[in-house]
TORVEXNU-779727 format. One record per residue (C-alpha): residue number from 1; x, y, z; residue in one letter. Coordinates in steps of 0.05 Angstrom, whole numbers, plus 5000, padded with zeros to 4 digits. Example, Ala and Ser with C-alpha at 12.3 -4.5 7.8 and 13.67 -1.06 7.14 Angstrom:
! residues 2
+-----+------+------+------+---+
:   k :    u :    v :    w : r :
+-----+------+------+------+---+
:   1 : 5246 : 4910 : 5156 : a :
:   2 : 5273 : 4979 : 5143 : s :
+-----+------+------+------+---+
//
This chain:
! residues 295
+-----+------+------+------+---+
:   k :    u :    v :    w : r :
+-----+------+------+------+---+
:   1 : 7988 : 9273 : 4164 : x :
:   2 : 7984 : 9316 : 4108 : x :
:   3 : 7930 : 9378 : 4122 : x :
:   4 : 7965 : 9447 : 4101 : x :
:   5 : 7956 : 9465 : 4163 : x :
:   6 : 8004 : 9500 : 4210 : x :
:   7 : 8053 : 9456 : 4248 : x :
:   8 : 8040 : 9486 : 4298 : x :
:   9 : 8015 : 9437 : 4375 : x :
:  10 : 7947 : 9485 : 4383 : x :
:  11 : 7937 : 9465 : 4312 : x :
:  12 : 7943 : 9389 : 4311 : x :
:  13 : 7945 : 9361 : 4372 : x :
:  14 : 7922 : 9304 : 4337 : x :
:  15 : 7967 : 9252 : 4308 : x :
:  16 : 7905 : 9235 : 4265 : x :
:  17 : 7834 : 9261 : 4244 : x :
:  18 : 7816 : 9191 : 4253 : x :
:  19 : 7847 : 9188 : 4328 : x :
:  20 : 7789 : 9226 : 4346 : x :
:  21 : 7751 : 9168 : 4312 : x :
:  22 : 7783 : 9115 : 4353 : x :
:  23 : 7762 : 9154 : 4421 : x :
:  24 : 7693 : 9154 : 4405 : x :
:  25 : 7689 : 9081 : 4380 : x :
:  26 : 7728 : 9067 : 4461 : x :
:  27 : 7672 : 9122 : 4489 : x :
:  28 : 7614 : 9085 : 4453 : x :
:  29 : 7631 : 9016 : 4435 : x :
:  30 : 7592 : 8968 : 4380 : x :
:  31 : 7581 : 8928 : 4435 : x :
:  32 : 7531 : 8979 : 4469 : x :
:  33 : 7497 : 9004 : 4416 : x :
:  34 : 7420 : 9006 : 4427 : x :
:  35 : 7437 : 8989 : 4496 : x :
:  36 : 7392 : 9031 : 4563 : x :
:  37 : 7426 : 9099 : 4560 : x :
:  38 : 7415 : 9098 : 4636 : x :
:  39 : 7454 : 9048 : 4646 : x :
:  40 : 7522 : 9080 : 4609 : x :
:  41 : 7544 : 9105 : 4655 : x :
:  42 : 7560 : 9032 : 4695 : x :
:  43 : 7573 : 9001 : 4636 : x :
:  44 : 7626 : 9053 : 4591 : x :
:  45 : 7700 : 9067 : 4606 : x :
:  46 : 7724 : 9121 : 4653 : x :
:  47 : 7739 : 9157 : 4591 : x :
:  48 : 7770 : 9229 : 4621 : x :
:  49 : 7823 : 9181 : 4655 : x :
:  50 : 7835 : 9135 : 4591 : x :
:  51 : 7839 : 9187 : 4538 : x :
:  52 : 7910 : 9198 : 4502 : x :
:  53 : 7930 : 9261 : 4526 : x :
:  54 : 7929 : 9279 : 4450 : x :
:  55 : 7852 : 9275 : 4456 : x :
:  56 : 7854 : 9301 : 4510 : x :
:  57 : 7885 : 9371 : 4482 : x :
:  58 : 7836 : 9368 : 4427 : x :
:  59 : 7773 : 9372 : 4470 : x :
:  60 : 7805 : 9427 : 4515 : x :
:  61 : 7814 : 9483 : 4446 : x :
:  62 : 7743 : 9450 : 4422 : x :
:  63 : 7706 : 9484 : 4485 : x :
:  64 : 7755 : 9537 : 4491 : x :
:  65 : 7737 : 9556 : 4427 : x :
:  66 : 7674 : 9548 : 4405 : x :
:  67 : 7642 : 9605 : 4409 : x :
:  68 : 7571 : 9635 : 4382 : x :
:  69 : 7610 : 9694 : 4347 : x :
:  70 : 7665 : 9635 : 4336 : x :
:  71 : 7597 : 9598 : 4300 : x :
:  72 : 7584 : 9655 : 4262 : x :
:  73 : 7648 : 9682 : 4233 : x :
:  74 : 7659 : 9613 : 4207 : x :
:  75 : 7581 : 9608 : 4170 : x :
:  76 : 7600 : 9684 : 4138 : x :
:  77 : 7681 : 9666 : 4117 : x :
:  78 : 7666 : 9597 : 4081 : x :
:  79 : 7588 : 9591 : 4059 : x :
:  80 : 7574 : 9661 : 4047 : x :
:  81 : 7656 : 9664 : 4002 : x :
:  82 : 7658 : 9591 : 3965 : x :
:  83 : 7722 : 9584 : 3951 : x :
:  84 : 7721 : 9540 : 3890 : x :
:  85 : 7672 : 9495 : 3842 : x :
:  86 : 7685 : 9425 : 3845 : x :
:  87 : 7638 : 9358 : 3825 : x :
:  88 : 7635 : 9300 : 3881 : x :
:  89 : 7689 : 9261 : 3856 : x :
:  90 : 7741 : 9323 : 3852 : x :
:  91 : 7721 : 9335 : 3928 : x :
:  92 : 7731 : 9266 : 3948 : x :
:  93 : 7804 : 9263 : 3908 : x :
:  94 : 7816 : 9329 : 3944 : x :
:  95 : 7804 : 9302 : 4015 : x :
:  96 : 7852 : 9235 : 3999 : x :
:  97 : 7904 : 9292 : 3998 : x :
:  98 : 7890 : 9285 : 4073 : x :
:  99 : 7946 : 9225 : 4077 : x :
: 100 : 7953 : 9193 : 4147 : x :
: 101 : 8034 : 9174 : 4135 : x :
: 102 : 8031 : 9159 : 4227 : x :
: 103 : 7989 : 9103 : 4216 : x :
: 104 : 8021 : 9041 : 4187 : x :
: 105 : 7970 : 8986 : 4203 : x :
: 106 : 7944 : 9013 : 4135 : x :
: 107 : 7951 : 9046 : 4070 : x :
: 108 : 7872 : 9066 : 4053 : x :
: 109 : 7860 : 9129 : 4048 : x :
: 110 : 7796 : 9171 : 4059 : x :
: 111 : 7753 : 9154 : 3996 : x :
: 112 : 7758 : 9077 : 4015 : x :
: 113 : 7744 : 9091 : 4084 : x :
: 114 : 7683 : 9119 : 4052 : x :
: 115 : 7670 : 9069 : 4008 : x :
: 116 : 7670 : 9017 : 4055 : x :
: 117 : 7616 : 9054 : 4089 : x :
: 118 : 7571 : 9061 : 4035 : x :
: 119 : 7588 : 8988 : 4007 : x :
: 120 : 7555 : 8957 : 4078 : x :
: 121 : 7494 : 9009 : 4074 : x :
: 122 : 7494 : 8993 : 3999 : x :
: 123 : 7496 : 8902 : 4021 : x :
: 124 : 7439 : 8907 : 4083 : x :
: 125 : 7398 : 8926 : 4029 : x :
: 126 : 7379 : 9012 : 4041 : x :
: 127 : 7358 : 9061 : 4002 : x :
: 128 : 7407 : 9091 : 3947 : x :
: 129 : 7407 : 9164 : 3980 : x :
: 130 : 7413 : 9122 : 4041 : x :
: 131 : 7494 : 9097 : 4007 : x :
: 132 : 7500 : 9159 : 3976 : x :
: 133 : 7502 : 9197 : 4042 : x :
: 134 : 7546 : 9143 : 4077 : x :
: 135 : 7595 : 9157 : 4010 : x :
: 136 : 7600 : 9245 : 4024 : x :
: 137 : 7587 : 9246 : 4100 : x :
: 138 : 7667 : 9257 : 4111 : x :
: 139 : 7675 : 9299 : 4058 : x :
: 140 : 7676 : 9363 : 4102 : x :
: 141 : 7736 : 9343 : 4116 : x :
: 142 : 7767 : 9387 : 4065 : x :
: 143 : 7761 : 9442 : 4118 : x :
: 144 : 7833 : 9415 : 4135 : x :
: 145 : 7865 : 9430 : 4070 : x :
: 146 : 7838 : 9495 : 4070 : x :
: 147 : 7876 : 9513 : 4132 : x :
: 148 : 7825 : 9503 : 4184 : x :
: 149 : 7854 : 9471 : 4241 : x :
: 150 : 7828 : 9405 : 4269 : x :
: 151 : 7782 : 9417 : 4331 : x :
: 152 : 7743 : 9464 : 4283 : x :
: 153 : 7737 : 9398 : 4242 : x :
: 154 : 7720 : 9344 : 4269 : x :
: 155 : 7696 : 9321 : 4342 : x :
: 156 : 7629 : 9314 : 4384 : x :
: 157 : 7586 : 9377 : 4361 : x :
: 158 : 7549 : 9411 : 4399 : x :
: 159 : 7505 : 9470 : 4410 : x :
: 160 : 7521 : 9534 : 4425 : x :
: 161 : 7486 : 9593 : 4445 : x :
: 162 : 7452 : 9559 : 4508 : x :
: 163 : 7469 : 9522 : 4563 : x :
: 164 : 7529 : 9468 : 4554 : x :
: 165 : 7510 : 9385 : 4574 : x :
: 166 : 7544 : 9352 : 4623 : x :
: 167 : 7539 : 9292 : 4577 : x :
: 168 : 7583 : 9334 : 4532 : x :
: 169 : 7656 : 9295 : 4524 : x :
: 170 : 7707 : 9346 : 4575 : x :
: 171 : 7649 : 9390 : 4586 : x :
: 172 : 7691 : 9415 : 4645 : x :
: 173 : 7739 : 9443 : 4589 : x :
: 174 : 7682 : 9489 : 4576 : x :
: 175 : 7695 : 9537 : 4623 : x :
: 176 : 7747 : 9570 : 4595 : x :
: 177 : 7698 : 9575 : 4535 : x :
: 178 : 7687 : 9654 : 4540 : x :
: 179 : 7609 : 9644 : 4532 : x :
: 180 : 7620 : 9599 : 4592 : x :
: 181 : 7620 : 9664 : 4631 : x :
: 182 : 7554 : 9711 : 4593 : x :
: 183 : 7497 : 9699 : 4624 : x :
: 184 : 7451 : 9699 : 4562 : x :
: 185 : 7486 : 9638 : 4537 : x :
: 186 : 7489 : 9596 : 4608 : x :
: 187 : 7414 : 9575 : 4617 : x :
: 188 : 7373 : 9521 : 4598 : x :
: 189 : 7351 : 9555 : 4532 : x :
: 190 : 7403 : 9606 : 4531 : x :
: 191 : 7387 : 9646 : 4456 : x :
: 192 : 7328 : 9597 : 4434 : x :
: 193 : 7263 : 9573 : 4447 : x :
: 194 : 7225 : 9509 : 4470 : x :
: 195 : 7219 : 9463 : 4428 : x :
: 196 : 7232 : 9515 : 4359 : x :
: 197 : 7271 : 9461 : 4320 : x :
: 198 : 7350 : 9450 : 4312 : x :
: 199 : 7344 : 9489 : 4249 : x :
: 200 : 7340 : 9551 : 4287 : x :
: 201 : 7402 : 9527 : 4335 : x :
: 202 : 7470 : 9542 : 4330 : x :
: 203 : 7522 : 9477 : 4328 : x :
: 204 : 7588 : 9477 : 4339 : x :
: 205 : 7624 : 9481 : 4273 : x :
: 206 : 7656 : 9431 : 4232 : x :
: 207 : 7664 : 9383 : 4177 : x :
: 208 : 7575 : 9365 : 4185 : x :
: 209 : 7553 : 9438 : 4190 : x :
: 210 : 7591 : 9451 : 4132 : x :
: 211 : 7575 : 9392 : 4082 : x :
: 212 : 7511 : 9410 : 4097 : x :
: 213 : 7505 : 9472 : 4077 : x :
: 214 : 7540 : 9448 : 4003 : x :
: 215 : 7485 : 9403 : 3994 : x :
: 216 : 7428 : 9412 : 4021 : x :
: 217 : 7383 : 9424 : 3963 : x :
: 218 : 7392 : 9366 : 3937 : x :
: 219 : 7380 : 9304 : 3987 : x :
: 220 : 7325 : 9278 : 4023 : x :
: 221 : 7314 : 9311 : 4099 : x :
: 222 : 7332 : 9239 : 4125 : x :
: 223 : 7397 : 9249 : 4094 : x :
: 224 : 7404 : 9319 : 4118 : x :
: 225 : 7399 : 9303 : 4187 : x :
: 226 : 7453 : 9242 : 4181 : x :
: 227 : 7496 : 9287 : 4136 : x :
: 228 : 7489 : 9349 : 4195 : x :
: 229 : 7477 : 9312 : 4266 : x :
: 230 : 7524 : 9259 : 4257 : x :
: 231 : 7574 : 9273 : 4302 : x :
: 232 : 7512 : 9303 : 4350 : x :
: 233 : 7529 : 9254 : 4410 : x :
: 234 : 7499 : 9283 : 4456 : x :
: 235 : 7433 : 9272 : 4423 : x :
: 236 : 7433 : 9216 : 4388 : x :
: 237 : 7475 : 9180 : 4447 : x :
: 238 : 7466 : 9215 : 4508 : x :
: 239 : 7387 : 9237 : 4491 : x :
: 240 : 7400 : 9309 : 4515 : x :
: 241 : 7372 : 9367 : 4488 : x :
: 242 : 7310 : 9344 : 4471 : x :
: 243 : 7269 : 9408 : 4494 : x :
: 244 : 7309 : 9440 : 4429 : x :
: 245 : 7271 : 9400 : 4382 : x :
: 246 : 7214 : 9397 : 4344 : x :
: 247 : 7169 : 9327 : 4319 : x :
: 248 : 7213 : 9327 : 4259 : x :
: 249 : 7268 : 9330 : 4291 : x :
: 250 : 7262 : 9277 : 4343 : x :
: 251 : 7237 : 9227 : 4280 : x :
: 252 : 7296 : 9248 : 4248 : x :
: 253 : 7344 : 9232 : 4295 : x :
: 254 : 7322 : 9160 : 4291 : x :
: 255 : 7356 : 9165 : 4220 : x :
: 256 : 7411 : 9196 : 4255 : x :
: 257 : 7421 : 9126 : 4306 : x :
: 258 : 7410 : 9079 : 4239 : x :
: 259 : 7465 : 9116 : 4202 : x :
: 260 : 7517 : 9122 : 4263 : x :
: 261 : 7548 : 9049 : 4264 : x :
: 262 : 7557 : 9053 : 4200 : x :
: 263 : 7602 : 9121 : 4199 : x :
: 264 : 7639 : 9088 : 4262 : x :
: 265 : 7639 : 9008 : 4262 : x :
: 266 : 7653 : 8995 : 4173 : x :
: 267 : 7726 : 9004 : 4167 : x :
: 268 : 7765 : 8950 : 4152 : x :
: 269 : 7843 : 8937 : 4122 : x :
: 270 : 7808 : 8908 : 4063 : x :
: 271 : 7818 : 8961 : 4003 : x :
: 272 : 7743 : 8972 : 3953 : x :
: 273 : 7762 : 8961 : 3876 : x :
: 274 : 7756 : 9029 : 3851 : x :
: 275 : 7745 : 9002 : 3785 : x :
: 276 : 7683 : 8965 : 3794 : x :
: 277 : 7653 : 9014 : 3840 : x :
: 278 : 7658 : 9074 : 3805 : x :
: 279 : 7602 : 9064 : 3745 : x :
: 280 : 7564 : 9056 : 3797 : x :
: 281 : 7574 : 9111 : 3846 : x :
: 282 : 7577 : 9153 : 3782 : x :
: 283 : 7514 : 9132 : 3774 : x :
: 284 : 7482 : 9145 : 3844 : x :
: 285 : 7514 : 9218 : 3841 : x :
: 286 : 7485 : 9244 : 3778 : x :
: 287 : 7411 : 9214 : 3809 : x :
: 288 : 7415 : 9262 : 3866 : x :
: 289 : 7477 : 9313 : 3852 : x :
: 290 : 7487 : 9366 : 3802 : x :
: 291 : 7555 : 9363 : 3767 : x :
: 292 : 7596 : 9408 : 3797 : x :
: 293 : 7582 : 9430 : 3882 : x :
: 294 : 7607 : 9502 : 3905 : x :
: 295 : 7648 : 9490 : 3964 : x :
+-----+------+------+------+---+
//
């Protein structure tokens, strides 16, 4: 997989980024979408024992290194100092250079998968901003092409600066995180206030938070929640961290749940017809977003 990263195994334990998504789909099977969350412990597979060693190592690195200081440093590095100006199509084409040569079962590109997601949303009759969200929601993975390690690009997201929920995947790996031994960060609320709202909460760093900050001035609130929190599985699939949310967060999390099945379960081996689809998406992008964005 060409990611322009270091060849160090500490940087890239996964064979490809989709290996993480495959793990999430195993943990949250499509057949259990919408089921009673109280039954999950009985119904879900014992994912910690069945996960591939590469996935386990990925989560170990993620949980060890995603500290509050790390997150704040990444905000300064990537959001205060943008690297280039690109249109959405240029960003998608840039993402397409994240080539996966390790999967013999598909020759579909990153863009193909995003178009599959968007087209299924379109087929189901959702609003235009929802379709656009499906198209762009993973563009933040270009962080890999800027040299970021996998564990700082993908993975289930979670708040930093407060106690870790035991519903986060592989919670024991947080014991190696420096914040784990800081009492200020390990109370229920940590540095936050009850029901103050997720906008005041620092989330672990990755493609979700990055893209949200790129497009936050242009899209409807519902779309921004989908982008920013679609990997926040402890909240939208495990019903954790409700005490950090305000009323708007709770309402908007329903939109994240509507988006989640499209994110996880729409990939297929059928290649979208770019020539046919391009005019529709050109028009859709120009409706909501400027010609160039700072990345």
